[in-house]
N, C-alpha and C positions, 0 to 999 in steps of 0.2 A: 757551087756553094763556097763560100769563104770560109777559113779555117779560123776559129777564135784563137787567142792564146792556148789552149787545153783541148789538145787535139787526140784521139788514137795515134799509136805510134809515137808522139812526142817523148822525149825523155822529161824527167824532173829530179829535183833533190828533194829530202825529206830533213827540213831544219830542225833542229829540237833547241828550246830554250832553256831546258833543264828548271824551268821555275817549281817553286816550291821543295826541290830535292837539296838545292845547294845555294850559294849565294846567287842571286840573280844574274844569269848570263856569263857567269863564268866557266860554264863548259857548255854554252851556246855554239852551234855549227852543224854542219851536214853531217848527217848519222845514217843517211841511207841515200842510194840512186835508184830510181824506179823509171818504169815505163807507164805511161797512161795507155790503158786497155780498152778503155769505153770512154767517149765523147762525155763532158757533163750533162748531168741531167739531174732532174730533180728526184731525191730518193727518199721516199716516207718512211720505211724500215731499214736502215742499212745495218748491213751483218755486222760490223763493228761498234755497235752502241755502246758498249762497256769501256771504249776507249775514248768516248767524246767528253769533253770537261763542259762545253757550253750546248747543251741538248736545246737550246731553242732555236737554232738554225736548223735542225733538221725538217726537211719538205719544204724549207723556205727559199735557199739558196742552192743551184745547182752543184754537184759533186762530181769529180771524174774519179772512177775507178782506175787503182794502178796495181803494177804487179812490181814489188821489188827485184832488182838484178843485183845488186851489192848492199849488205848492211855494212856498217862501219860502228857498229855499237861498241867494239872494244878499243877501236882507234878512231875516232871521228875527227873529221878536221873541222879544228875548232876556230871559233872565230876569230880570236887573238891572233893565231897563224895566218888565215886570209887576209888578214888586216896588213900583213907585211909581204904577200906574195906579189910581185908585179902586175901579175895577169887579174887576180882575184881580189885586190884591196879595193875595187870599186863596184863590186857586185852590189845589185839592187838592194838586196836583204841587208847588208851591212849600211847603204846609205840610207834605206827607208825601212827601218825594221817594223813598223807597225805597220804595214800592207800585208797582202795576205798572198798573193801570187805574184812571181817576178819571170820577167824573161830572162833568157840565159843566153849568150852568145856562142858560137861553133867554139871561138877561143877558152871561153870560160867553161865550156861543157868538156873540151880536149884537156885541158889543166886540170880540172879535178880527175878524171881519169888517170892522167900520170900520177897525181899525188896519193891517191888509193892505192896504187899499185906497191 
């Protein structure tokens, strides 16, 4: 069976836009690194329902369960800084900010781990 872009064992980033808290996008960036622990599936009663802004998608679109491996809440990798990085300046979330899921290259993945250290 072919693996879709969101598969168990893959790494992912949690991107925060900070909308509603500050001027739109001034603190946007990578706020956590995670691992997909369960492939996407329809989840009718998500355990994190209190954090959902748009509950109309619950039970409609597949969701992947993740486990955070690094939280960068105190020092997120901000969009403005990522745009200056030679490796990360063209990551999909910067080029296409209205999409939902983005592919990450091995080079981008390694660079984020270097910067978070």
